[in-house]
C-alpha positions in Angstrom: -12.9 0.3 23.9 -9.5 -1.1 22.8 -6.6 1.3 23.7 -5.1 2.7 20.6 -1.4 2.2 19.8 0.8 5.2 20.2 1.9 7.2 17.1 5.4 5.9 17.5 4.2 2.3 17.5 2.0 2.9 14.5 4.9 4.6 12.7 7.1 1.6 13.5 4.5 -0.7 12.1 4.4 1.3 8.9 8.2 1.4 8.6 8.6 -2.4 9.2 5.6 -3.3 7.1 6.7 -1.2 4.1 10.2 -2.6 4.4 8.8 -6.1 4.4 6.8 -5.3 1.3 9.9 -4.1 -0.6 11.8 -7.2 0.5 9.1 -9.4 -0.9 8.7 -7.4 -4.2 12.4 -7.0 -4.9 13.5 -10.3 -3.5 11.0 -12.3 -5.4 11.9 -10.4 -8.6 15.6 -11.2 -8.1 14.9 -14.8 -7.3 12.6 -15.2 -10.4 15.2 -13.6 -12.7 17.8 -15.9 -11.2 15.8 -19.1 -11.9 14.3 -18.2 -15.3 15.3 -16.3 -18.3 11.7 -16.2 -19.5 10.3 -12.7 -18.6 6.7 -14.0 -18.5 7.6 -16.8 -16.0 9.6 -14.4 -13.9 6.6 -11.9 -13.8 4.2 -14.7 -12.8 6.4 -15.6 -9.9 7.0 -12.0 -8.9 3.3 -11.1 -9.0 2.2 -14.1 -7.0 4.8 -13.7 -4.3 4.1 -9.9 -4.1 0.4 -10.5 -3.7 0.7 -13.2 -1.1 3.3 -11.1 0.9 1.2 -8.0 0.7 -1.9 -9.8 2.0 0.0 -11.3 4.9 1.7 -8.0 5.8 -1.7 -6.2 5.8 -3.1 -8.8 8.1 -0.2 -8.6 10.5 0.2 -4.9 10.7 -3.4 -3.8 10.2 -4.4 -4.0 13.9 -1.5 -1.6 14.7 -1.5 1.1 12.1 -4.1 0.2 9.5 -1.2 -1.1 7.3 -1.3 1.7 4.8 2.2 1.0 3.5 1.6 3.6 0.9 1.6 7.5 1.1 -1.3 7.7 -1.3 -3.5 5.5 1.0 -2.3 7.7 3.9 -3.3 10.8 2.1 -6.8 9.4 1.4 -7.2 8.9 5.1 -6.1 12.4 5.8 -8.5 13.8 3.2 -11.4 11.7 4.7 -10.8 13.4 8.0 -10.7 16.9 6.4 -14.0 16.2 4.6 -15.9 15.3 7.8 -15.0 11.6 8.3 -12.5 10.1 10.6 -8.9 9.4 9.6 -5.4 10.6 10.2 -4.6 14.2 11.2 -1.9 16.1 9.3 0.9 15.3 11.8 0.0 11.6 11.8 -0.1 11.5 8.0 3.3 13.2 7.7 4.8 10.7 10.2 3.3 7.8 8.3 4.6 9.0 5.0 8.2 9.5 6.3 8.1 6.0 8.0 6.8 4.4 4.8 9.5 6.0 2.6 12.3 5.1 5.1 11.0 1.6 5.3 10.8 1.2 1.5 14.5 2.3 1.1 15.5 0.0 3.9 13.7 -2.9 2.5 15.2 -2.5 -0.9 18.7 -2.4 0.6 18.0 -5.6 2.7 16.8 -7.4 -0.4 20.0 -6.4 -2.3 22.2 -7.6 0.5 20.2 -10.9 0.9 21.0 -11.8 -2.7 24.6 -10.9 -2.4 24.4 -7.7 -4.4 26.0 -4.4 -3.6 23.4 -2.3 -1.7 22.8 1.4 -2.7 23.2 0.8 -6.4 20.6 2.9 -8.2 18.3 1.3 -10.8 19.0 2.0 -14.5 15.7 0.9 -15.9 14.1 4.0 -17.3 10.3 4.1 -17.1 9.2 7.4 -18.5 6.9 6.7 -21.5 3.5 8.3 -21.5 1.6 5.0 -21.6 3.4 3.8 -18.5 2.3 6.9 -16.6 -1.3 6.3 -17.7 -0.9 2.8 -16.4 0.2 4.2 -13.0 -2.8 6.5 -12.9 -5.1 3.6 -13.6 -3.4 1.2 -11.1 -3.5 3.8 -8.3 -7.0 5.0 -8.9 -8.2 1.4 -8.9 -6.4 0.7 -5.6 -7.9 3.7 -3.9 -11.4 3.0 -5.2 -11.2 -0.6 -4.0 -10.2 0.4 -0.5 -12.7 3.2 -0.2 -15.5 1.2 -1.8 -15.1 -1.8 0.5 -15.1 0.4 3.5 -18.1 2.4 2.5 -20.2 -0.7 1.9 -19.2 -2.2 5.2 -16.9 -5.0 3.9 -13.7 -3.9 5.5 -12.7 -7.4 6.5 -12.2 -8.2 2.8 -9.5 -5.6 2.3 -6.4 -7.7 2.9 -7.5 -10.4 0.4 -9.0 -7.9 -2.0 -6.0 -5.6 -2.1 -3.6 -8.5 -2.6 -5.7 -9.9 -5.4 -6.0 -6.5 -7.1 -2.3 -6.0 -7.0 -1.7 -9.4 -8.5 -4.1 -8.6 -11.3 -2.9 -5.0 -11.8 0.7 -6.1 -12.3 -0.5 -7.8 -15.4 -3.3 -5.6 -16.7 -1.4 -2.2 -16.4 1.3 -1.2 -18.7 3.5 0.1 -15.8 3.3 -3.1 -13.8 1.3 -1.4 -11.1 3.8 0.2 -8.7 0.9 2.3 -7.3 2.9 3.4 -4.3 5.2 6.5 -4.1 7.2 5.1 -1.2 7.6 1.7 -2.9 8.6 3.5 -6.1 11.3 5.4 -4.3 12.5 2.1 -2.7 12.7 0.3 -6.0 15.0 3.0 -7.4 17.6 1.5 -5.0 17.6 -1.8 -6.8 19.1 -2.2 -10.3 17.0 -5.3 -11.0 13.9 -6.7 -12.7 11.6 -4.6 -10.5 13.7 -1.4 -10.4 13.0 2.1 -11.7 15.7 4.7 -12.5 15.7 7.7 -10.3 15.0 10.1 -13.2 11.7 8.3 -13.7 10.5 8.9 -10.1 8.9 12.4 -10.6 6.6 11.1 -13.4 5.6 7.9 -11.6 5.0 9.6 -8.3 3.0 12.4 -10.0 0.9 9.8 -11.8 0.3 7.9 -8.6 -0.9 11.1 -6.8 -3.2 11.9 -9.8 -4.6 8.3 -9.6 -5.3 8.7 -5.9 -7.3 11.9 -6.5 -9.3 10.1 -9.3 -9.9 7.1 -7.0 -11.3 9.4 -4.3 -13.5 11.2 -6.8 -14.8 7.9 -8.1 -15.5 6.6 -4.6 -17.4 9.8 -3.8 -19.4 9.5 -7.0 -20.3 5.8 -6.6 -20.7 5.5 -2.9 -21.2 9.0 -1.6 -19.3 10.8 1.1 -20.6 9.0 4.2 -18.8 8.8 7.5 -15.4 7.2 7.1 -13.4 6.0 10.1 -10.3 4.8 8.3 -9.0 4.3 4.8 -5.9 2.3 5.3 -4.7 -0.5 3.0 -5.3 -2.9 5.8 -8.7 -1.5 6.9 -11.9 -0.2 5.5 -14.0 2.5 6.9 -16.4 1.1 9.5 -15.5 0.3 13.0 -16.7 -3.3 12.9 -15.4 -6.7 13.9 -13.7 -8.6 11.1 -15.7 -11.7 12.1 -19.1 -9.8 12.2 -19.7 -9.9 15.9 -21.2 -6.5 15.9 -20.0 -2.9 15.8 -17.4 -1.6 18.1 -17.6 1.8 19.8 -16.5 4.5 17.5 -12.8 5.3 18.3 -11.3 8.6 18.8 -9.1 8.3 15.7 -8.2 5.8 13.0 -5.6 3.9 15.0 -8.1 2.3 17.4 -10.5 1.8 14.5 -7.8 -0.4 13.0 -7.7 -2.6 16.1 -11.5 -2.8 16.2 -11.7 -4.0 12.6 -9.0 -6.6 13.1 -10.1 -8.1 16.4 -10.4 -11.8 16.4 -13.0 -13.8 18.3 -11.9 -13.8 22.0 
């Protein structure tokens, strides 16, 4: 059995991974706006860069922490454990959420500095219309359903590519632009840019994301049942299985070693 990383290492992976995600999302938005005045062109560039960056970050940090990068995903893991599966305990979920939020803010500040902007300037783009909140519910519900569904059908190895592809699509098919991440939403409030969101819009967006997470979990239970779940991270599905299909690994004590089992390469 592969030794599990300590909680501190997993928290560090969540912090650095989420920071990296915000650097990619905000940085690509700043670069796109800098190079083109066409909003559509800028959004294409931002969505592609965000999806590619997300997929790579999940692949890199998945073996350490499961690469949740998102409090909603972490809460689904916690709920899976409470309902008889395996996932994060309450303390682990709290540590992950704090690390993700801190990482998101740090990543936003790094992106601002990298482009020669004054860090710590709050966003002014208000996003509080009802249709935008519905878009966030849909985006987050779809993300949770995707992660849970792939895990429950034993296709965990597809999660990095599938989540990246979903986010690229959801940026376009949702009215809100698919933030779908409370930590990321908080981080974006620290960037007055193309991808920012004004602080006064945070309660509505975060509430919509939490509602979407609950709906996604309910849909996963309805469609796939409530079978044993070992992990529900953004970088990992729910079965302790080799990414390359070399057979099942021993069931780990908690979700952290499940992450390593699912991401092991052929050795």
